[in-house]
C-alpha positions as CSV (number, residue, x, y, z in Angstrom):
1,M,0.0,0.0,0.0
2,S,1.2,3.5,-0.6
3,S,2.6,5.2,2.5
4,V,0.7,8.4,1.7
5,A,-2.6,8.6,3.6
6,L,-5.5,8.9,1.2
7,L,-8.7,10.8,1.9
8,P,-11.7,8.5,2.4
9,P,-13.7,7.7,-0.7
10,V,-17.2,9.1,-1.0
11,W,-19.7,6.3,-0.6
12,V,-22.6,7.2,-3.0
13,D,-25.8,5.6,-1.7
14,R,-28.2,8.6,-1.6
15,K,-29.7,10.9,-4.3
16,P,-27.9,14.1,-3.1
17,L,-24.6,12.3,-3.1
18,F,-25.3,10.9,-6.6
19,D,-26.3,14.3,-7.9
20,R,-23.1,15.8,-6.4
21,M,-21.0,13.0,-8.0
22,I,-22.6,13.5,-11.4
23,K,-22.0,17.3,-11.2
24,D,-18.3,16.8,-10.4
25,L,-17.7,14.0,-13.0
26,S,-19.5,16.0,-15.8
27,V,-16.9,18.9,-15.7
28,Q,-13.8,16.6,-15.7
29,P,-11.8,16.2,-18.9
30,R,-11.1,12.6,-17.8
31,V,-12.2,10.3,-15.1
32,S,-11.1,6.8,-14.2
33,V,-13.6,4.0,-13.9
34,D,-13.9,0.4,-12.6
35,T,-16.7,-2.0,-11.6
36,E,-17.1,-4.9,-9.3
37,S,-19.4,-7.8,-10.1
38,N,-20.5,-10.9,-8.3
39,S,-20.0,-13.6,-11.0
40,L,-18.5,-16.0,-8.5
41,H,-21.4,-15.7,-6.1
42,A,-24.7,-15.3,-8.0
43,Y,-26.7,-17.1,-10.7
44,Q,-27.2,-14.0,-12.8
45,E,-24.2,-11.8,-12.1
46,Q,-24.8,-8.0,-11.9
47,V,-22.7,-4.9,-11.3
48,C,-22.4,-4.4,-7.5
49,L,-20.2,-1.3,-7.4
50,V,-19.1,1.4,-9.9
51,Q,-16.0,3.3,-8.9
52,F,-15.0,6.6,-10.3
53,S,-12.0,8.8,-9.5
54,T,-11.2,12.4,-10.4
55,P,-7.8,14.0,-9.6
56,T,-9.2,15.0,-6.2
57,T,-12.0,12.6,-5.2
58,D,-12.7,8.9,-5.3
59,Y,-16.4,7.9,-5.5
60,I,-17.9,4.4,-4.9
61,L,-21.4,4.1,-6.2
62,D,-23.7,1.5,-4.8
63,P,-26.0,0.7,-7.8
64,F,-28.4,-1.4,-5.6
65,V,-30.0,1.6,-4.0
66,F,-30.8,3.5,-7.2
67,S,-33.5,2.5,-9.7
68,D,-32.1,4.8,-12.4
69,L,-28.5,5.4,-13.3
70,S,-29.2,6.9,-16.8
71,A,-27.5,10.1,-15.6
72,L,-24.2,8.3,-16.1
73,G,-25.0,7.6,-19.8
74,P,-23.8,11.1,-21.1
75,L,-20.5,10.6,-19.2
76,F,-19.7,7.2,-20.7
77,N,-20.8,8.3,-24.2
78,N,-19.1,11.7,-24.2
79,P,-16.4,11.8,-26.9
80,S,-14.8,14.9,-25.2
81,Q,-14.3,13.1,-21.9
82,E,-11.7,10.4,-21.5
83,K,-12.7,7.3,-19.5
84,I,-9.6,5.5,-18.0
85,F,-10.1,1.8,-17.3
86,H,-7.7,-1.1,-16.5
87,A,-8.9,-4.1,-18.5
88,A,-12.0,-2.4,-19.8
89,E,-13.6,-5.3,-21.8
90,Y,-15.3,-7.0,-18.9
91,D,-16.4,-3.7,-17.3
92,L,-17.9,-2.5,-20.6
93,I,-19.8,-5.8,-21.1
94,C,-21.3,-5.6,-17.6
95,L,-22.2,-2.0,-17.8
96,T,-23.9,-2.6,-21.2
97,R,-25.7,-5.6,-20.0
98,D,-27.1,-4.1,-16.8
99,F,-27.6,-0.5,-17.8
100,G,-27.5,-0.2,-21.6
101,F,-24.6,2.3,-21.6
102,E,-22.7,3.2,-24.7
103,F,-19.1,4.3,-24.7
104,A,-16.7,6.7,-26.4
105,N,-13.2,8.0,-25.7
106,L,-11.5,5.2,-23.7
107,F,-8.0,4.7,-22.5
108,D,-7.3,1.2,-21.2
109,T,-4.1,1.0,-19.2
110,M,-4.0,-2.9,-19.4
111,Y,-4.2,-2.8,-23.1
112,A,-1.6,0.0,-23.3
113,A,0.7,-2.2,-21.3
114,R,0.2,-5.1,-23.7
115,V,0.9,-2.9,-26.7
116,L,4.2,-1.9,-25.0
117,G,5.0,-5.6,-24.4
118,Y,4.9,-5.8,-20.7
119,P,4.6,-9.6,-19.7
120,L,2.6,-9.0,-16.4
121,V,-0.1,-6.5,-17.0
122,G,-2.4,-6.9,-14.0
123,L,-3.1,-3.6,-12.1
124,D,-1.1,-4.8,-9.1
125,N,1.9,-5.6,-11.3
126,M,1.8,-2.3,-13.2
127,L,1.4,-0.1,-10.1
128,S,4.2,-2.0,-8.4
129,E,6.5,-1.7,-11.4
130,K,5.8,1.8,-12.4
131,M,4.9,3.6,-9.2
132,G,6.2,1.4,-6.4
133,I,2.6,0.9,-5.1
134,T,1.6,-2.4,-3.6
135,I,-2.1,-3.4,-3.7
136,D,-3.6,-6.2,-1.6
137,K,-5.5,-8.4,-4.0
138,R,-7.3,-10.5,-1.3
139,H,-10.7,-9.1,-2.1
140,Q,-10.4,-9.8,-5.9
141,K,-12.9,-12.7,-5.6
142,A,-15.0,-11.2,-2.8
143,D,-18.9,-11.3,-2.9
144,W,-19.4,-7.7,-3.9
145,G,-23.2,-8.2,-3.8
146,A,-23.1,-8.6,0.0
147,R,-23.9,-5.7,2.2
148,P,-22.5,-4.2,4.3
149,L,-19.0,-4.2,2.7
150,T,-16.0,-4.1,5.0
151,H,-13.7,-1.1,5.2
152,S,-10.9,-3.1,3.6
153,Q,-13.2,-4.0,0.7
154,I,-14.1,-0.4,0.1
155,D,-10.4,0.6,0.3
156,Y,-9.6,-2.1,-2.2
157,A,-12.3,-0.9,-4.6
158,R,-11.2,2.7,-4.6
159,L,-7.6,1.7,-5.3
160,D,-8.7,0.2,-8.6
161,T,-9.3,3.7,-9.9
162,H,-7.3,6.0,-7.7
163,Y,-3.9,5.6,-9.4
164,L,-5.0,5.2,-13.0
165,F,-4.4,8.8,-13.9
166,Q,-0.7,8.5,-13.1
167,L,-0.4,5.1,-14.7
168,R,-2.2,6.2,-17.8
169,D,0.2,9.2,-18.3
170,V,3.3,7.0,-17.8
171,L,2.1,4.5,-20.4
172,E,1.0,7.1,-22.8
173,K,4.5,8.6,-22.8
174,E,6.0,5.2,-23.4
175,L,3.6,4.5,-26.2
176,A,4.5,7.8,-27.9
177,E,8.2,7.0,-27.5
178,K,7.8,3.6,-29.1
179,E,5.5,5.1,-31.8
180,R,2.6,2.8,-30.8
181,L,0.2,5.4,-29.4
182,E,-1.8,5.5,-32.6
183,L,-2.1,1.7,-32.6
184,A,-3.3,1.6,-29.0
185,R,-5.8,4.4,-29.6
186,E,-7.3,2.6,-32.7
187,D,-8.0,-0.4,-30.5
188,F,-9.4,1.8,-27.7
189,V,-12.0,3.0,-30.3
190,R,-12.8,-0.5,-31.3
191,A,-13.2,-1.6,-27.7
192,C,-16.0,0.9,-27.2
193,K,-18.2,-1.1,-29.6
194,V,-19.7,-3.6,-27.2
195,D,-22.2,-6.1,-28.5
196,Q,-25.4,-6.5,-26.3
197,P,-24.6,-9.5,-24.1
198,R,-27.2,-12.3,-24.2
199,G,-29.0,-13.1,-21.0
200,K,-28.6,-16.4,-19.3
201,V,-31.2,-19.0,-20.3
202,N,-32.1,-21.7,-17.9
203,G,-30.9,-25.0,-19.1
204,A,-29.1,-23.8,-22.1
205,S,-25.6,-24.3,-20.7
206,W,-25.5,-27.8,-22.2
207,R,-24.7,-26.2,-25.6
208,R,-21.2,-25.4,-24.3
209,F,-20.6,-29.2,-24.7
210,S,-22.1,-29.3,-28.2
211,A,-18.9,-28.7,-30.2
212,R,-16.9,-31.4,-28.4
213,K,-16.3,-34.5,-30.6
214,D,-15.6,-36.8,-27.7
215,I,-19.2,-36.5,-26.4
216,S,-21.9,-38.6,-28.1
217,I,-25.3,-37.4,-29.0
218,R,-26.9,-39.5,-26.3
219,E,-24.4,-38.2,-23.7
220,L,-25.2,-34.7,-25.0
221,T,-29.0,-35.4,-24.5
222,I,-28.4,-36.6,-20.9
223,L,-26.3,-33.4,-20.3
224,S,-29.2,-31.2,-21.5
225,E,-31.4,-32.8,-18.8
226,L,-28.6,-32.5,-16.1
227,C,-28.0,-28.9,-17.1
228,T,-31.7,-28.0,-16.9
229,F,-31.7,-29.5,-13.4
230,R,-28.5,-27.8,-12.3
231,D,-29.6,-24.3,-13.7
232,R,-32.9,-24.6,-11.9
233,V,-31.2,-25.3,-8.5
234,A,-28.6,-22.6,-9.1
235,E,-31.3,-20.0,-9.9
236,H,-33.2,-20.9,-6.8
237,L,-30.2,-20.7,-4.6
238,D,-28.8,-17.7,-6.5
239,R,-25.4,-19.1,-7.0
240,P,-23.3,-19.9,-10.1
241,P,-24.2,-23.3,-11.7
242,F,-20.6,-24.6,-11.1
243,K,-21.2,-24.2,-7.4
244,V,-24.0,-26.7,-7.6
245,L,-22.2,-29.2,-9.9
246,D,-19.2,-28.5,-12.1
247,D,-19.1,-29.4,-15.8
248,D,-16.6,-32.3,-15.3
249,T,-19.0,-33.9,-12.8
250,L,-22.0,-33.6,-15.1
251,L,-20.0,-35.2,-17.9
252,A,-19.0,-38.1,-15.6
253,I,-22.6,-38.6,-14.7
254,A,-23.7,-38.6,-18.4
255,R,-21.0,-41.2,-19.2
256,N,-21.4,-43.5,-16.2
257,L,-25.2,-43.5,-15.9
258,P,-25.5,-43.8,-12.1
259,E,-28.5,-45.7,-10.8
260,K,-28.1,-45.3,-7.1
261,D,-26.6,-42.9,-4.5
262,V,-23.6,-45.1,-4.2
263,D,-22.9,-44.7,-7.9
264,L,-23.0,-40.9,-7.4
265,A,-20.6,-41.2,-4.5
266,G,-18.2,-43.2,-6.7
267,I,-18.3,-40.4,-9.4
268,G,-17.3,-37.9,-6.7
269,L,-20.4,-36.2,-5.4
270,S,-20.2,-35.2,-1.7
271,P,-22.6,-36.6,0.9
272,K,-24.3,-33.2,1.0
273,Q,-24.8,-33.0,-2.7
274,I,-26.2,-36.6,-2.7
275,R,-28.5,-35.8,0.2
276,L,-29.8,-32.6,-1.4
277,W,-30.0,-33.5,-5.0
278,G,-29.2,-37.2,-5.4
279,N,-32.7,-38.3,-6.5
280,D,-33.1,-35.4,-8.9
281,I,-29.8,-36.1,-10.5
282,L,-30.7,-39.8,-11.0
283,H,-34.1,-38.8,-12.4
284,A,-32.5,-36.3,-14.8
285,T,-30.1,-38.9,-15.9
286,R,-32.9,-41.4,-16.6
287,R,-34.9,-38.8,-18.6
288,G,-31.8,-38.1,-20.7
289,V,-31.4,-41.8,-21.5
290,D,-35.1,-42.0,-22.7
291,A,-35.5,-38.6,-24.2
292,P,-35.4,-37.8,-28.0
293,L,-31.8,-37.0,-29.1
294,V,-30.9,-33.3,-29.0
295,T,-29.5,-31.8,-32.2
296,R,-25.8,-31.0,-32.0
297,E,-25.0,-27.5,-33.1
298,Q,-23.1,-27.5,-36.4
299,V,-20.2,-25.2,-36.5
300,R,-19.5,-24.1,-40.1
301,R,-16.0,-25.5,-41.0
302,P,-13.9,-23.0,-43.0
303,T,-12.8,-24.1,-46.5
304,D,-9.3,-25.5,-46.9
305,A,-8.3,-22.2,-48.7
306,V,-9.5,-20.2,-45.7
307,L,-7.6,-22.4,-43.3
308,R,-4.4,-22.1,-45.3
309,R,-4.7,-18.3,-45.3
310,L,-5.4,-18.4,-41.6
311,E,-2.3,-20.5,-40.9
312,K,-0.1,-18.2,-43.0
313,L,-1.4,-15.1,-41.2
314,K,-1.0,-16.8,-37.8
315,N,2.6,-17.7,-38.6
316,W,3.4,-14.2,-39.8
317,R,1.7,-12.7,-36.8
318,K,3.7,-14.8,-34.4
319,T,7.0,-13.8,-36.0
320,T,6.1,-10.1,-36.1
321,A,4.9,-10.2,-32.5
322,R,8.2,-11.7,-31.5
323,E,10.0,-8.9,-33.3
324,M,7.8,-6.3,-31.6
325,G,8.1,-8.0,-28.2
326,V,4.3,-8.3,-27.8
327,E,1.6,-11.0,-27.8
328,S,0.3,-12.1,-31.3
329,D,-3.2,-10.6,-31.0
330,V,-1.7,-7.1,-30.5
331,V,-0.2,-7.4,-34.0
332,L,-3.5,-8.6,-35.6
333,P,-6.5,-9.1,-33.5
334,K,-8.8,-12.0,-34.2
335,V,-11.4,-9.9,-35.8
336,Y,-9.0,-9.0,-38.6
337,L,-7.4,-12.3,-38.7
338,N,-10.7,-14.0,-39.5
339,A,-11.9,-11.3,-41.9
340,L,-8.8,-11.4,-44.0
341,S,-8.7,-15.2,-44.1
342,E,-12.4,-15.4,-45.2
343,K,-12.4,-12.6,-47.7
344,P,-8.8,-11.9,-48.8
345,P,-8.2,-8.6,-50.5
346,R,-6.6,-8.7,-53.9
347,I,-5.3,-5.1,-54.1
348,M,-4.1,-2.6,-51.6
349,S,-7.2,-0.5,-51.8
350,E,-9.3,-3.5,-50.7
351,L,-6.9,-4.2,-47.8
352,E,-7.2,-0.6,-46.8
353,I,-10.9,-0.9,-46.6
354,A,-10.6,-4.1,-44.6
355,L,-8.3,-2.4,-42.1
356,A,-10.2,0.9,-42.2
357,E,-10.4,1.0,-38.4
358,S,-6.7,0.5,-38.1
359,P,-4.7,2.8,-40.4
360,W,-1.6,2.0,-38.3
361,R,-1.7,-1.6,-39.1
362,F,-2.4,-0.9,-42.8
363,R,0.7,1.4,-43.0
364,H,3.0,-0.9,-41.1
365,F,1.9,-4.3,-42.3
366,G,-0.2,-3.8,-45.4
367,P,2.4,-4.9,-48.1
368,Q,3.3,-8.0,-46.0
369,I,-0.3,-9.0,-45.5
370,L,-1.2,-8.5,-49.2
371,K,1.8,-10.5,-50.4
372,M,1.0,-13.4,-48.0
373,L,-2.6,-13.5,-49.2
374,G,-1.5,-13.7,-52.8
375,G,-2.7,-10.2,-53.7
């Protein structure tokens, strides 16, 4: 922890405090943002805290006590105000899912660190290396949906935004020195485009198994019944499905077809699980044995030509990443990798259109990519 004493954060749980926070945030040229969710502790995860920092104040917003957070929308979507996140992707997905926010003008300090080639890009690693600040990560997997939060949880939450201004400035300077700031900013813009996340559908989790070739159609049908049972229990208890039964256990049940409690014990279920749900699990298994077979989702297989182009691009990307000292997806993100493999440009103008959102990549890699794709 920093040796400098910090002012207490403002805990925003009343309308006057919310209005005061909005008024302050709205006049800032940039604010740092983070969220805490409860994915490890609830059936349907939700945003449990939203943290903001300005150069002078840390705010921690309790979204549970407000029915309307739409006043934050203009902040997130304001192109003239920079929002600083660390590892923005998950935060943006959660904020979009729960509140429908849209985003503009983002700076992601984790992604900036990746573009610079840092091997350890967690916030604790970056603050330790760049600013000599140690953060206690004990609360990383805390149940943020519980109330009241402890003082140490609140302190942990505020530190996720408090130092992002300084870290952002350090990384921006390094990006400029390495002539990679434009590249990072292009990807910040792309990160703002968040698809509306799909809600969790009870029982649909069996489809995660669908693409596995080592699972038969009958086993998949049994898994569909087991997942329906598991999701119903998880929703009732408001806990993640894996905390009822994990996927490996479900698959073992589908393959071994237990008939009695002792068979469930042999698969690895605890006495408590057997006591609570043993009969339901056995009934779900029997239903799956007798039920009409489910239809396996067919994944469209790319043509051989697409696969060859994909392999060429991956090999080039790996070599280029090694030369730049970064991970491969920094050189060419998956979205471009797939698009160029499936619809290869024949001339530079077509490649320029394909990389329209990344002029930096077009300038630096365009001729190599076109030559590789046979253009």
